[in-house]
N, C-alpha and C positions, 0 to 999 in steps of 0.2 A: 543390547540397548540397556542403559542404566536409568533407573528412576531415582530422582533426588527429592527429598523432603527436608525442609528446614535447614538448608545448607547455608552457612554464613558467607562462604566464598562466592557462591553463585546467586545470592539473593538479589533479585531485581534484573538479573542478566537474561538476555535472550538474543537470538541471532546466531552468527557463525563466528568461529574462531579460526582464522587463517585458512579458510576453505578446507578444513580437516574435520571439524566437529561442529554440529548444529545443536543449539540449546533451544528446546521447544517448551512452551508452557501449556499445560492442560489443567483441568479442574483437580485432578488427583496429585499433581506435582509437576516437576520439571523432568524432561527426558533429554538425555544426551544421545545423539546418534551420528552416524557417518554423514559427511556432506554428500548430498546426492549428485550423481553424475548424469546430467541432462544432455550430454553431447550427442547421444544416439536417438533422442526423442524428436520426432517429427510432428509438429502441430498439425491438426486437421485444418481444412479450408475454413471451417466455421471459427476455429480458434484464432486463426490468422486475421479474419475479418474483425473479430472482437478486439483483438490487440491493436489493430490499426485504428479502429474507432476510438479506443481508449487513448491512444497516443495523440489523435486529433483533438480529443477533449482536453488533454493536458496542455497542448499548445494553445488552445482556445483560452483556458483558465490563466495561463501565464501571460497571454496577451491582455486579458482584463486587468491583471495586477500591474502591468506597465502603463496603463492609461488611467490617470487619476480620476477623470470624470466618470468613466465606466465603473471604476472601483468603488467610488462613492455611491453611485446608483445602485450597485449590487449590495453595498454595505447596508443600505436602507431596507433591503428586502430580507435580511438575515433573520433566522429564527433561533432563539436559544444561544448556544455556544458555537454555532456554525462559523466557519471562516469564509472569507470572500472566495478563496481558491476552491474550497470544497463545494460551495454553493454553485460556482460557475461550472465546475465539473458535472454536478448533478443536473443543472439546467441544460447543458449541452447533451448529455446522454439521454435525458428524457425527451429532448426535441428530435432526436434522430429516429 
């Protein structure tokens, strides 16, 4: 694992490069590591439930964005720099 500080090439970079290398940002600097192989990982029943709940929340939020009346109603409830999408996600997850 390589730690990187003040590198002009990777400044502001994060994510993965070609599913070979992952660039992670931590308080002490950036870290380059191998792309994780998650093919043998089996999620637990609770993880599956949470993932399904979150995918339902995403579908709900996208539905709000497609309906202008609902979108405007949600827009009036926003606080600070929230987006309608994230507020709808939050409301769905809190109601479940």
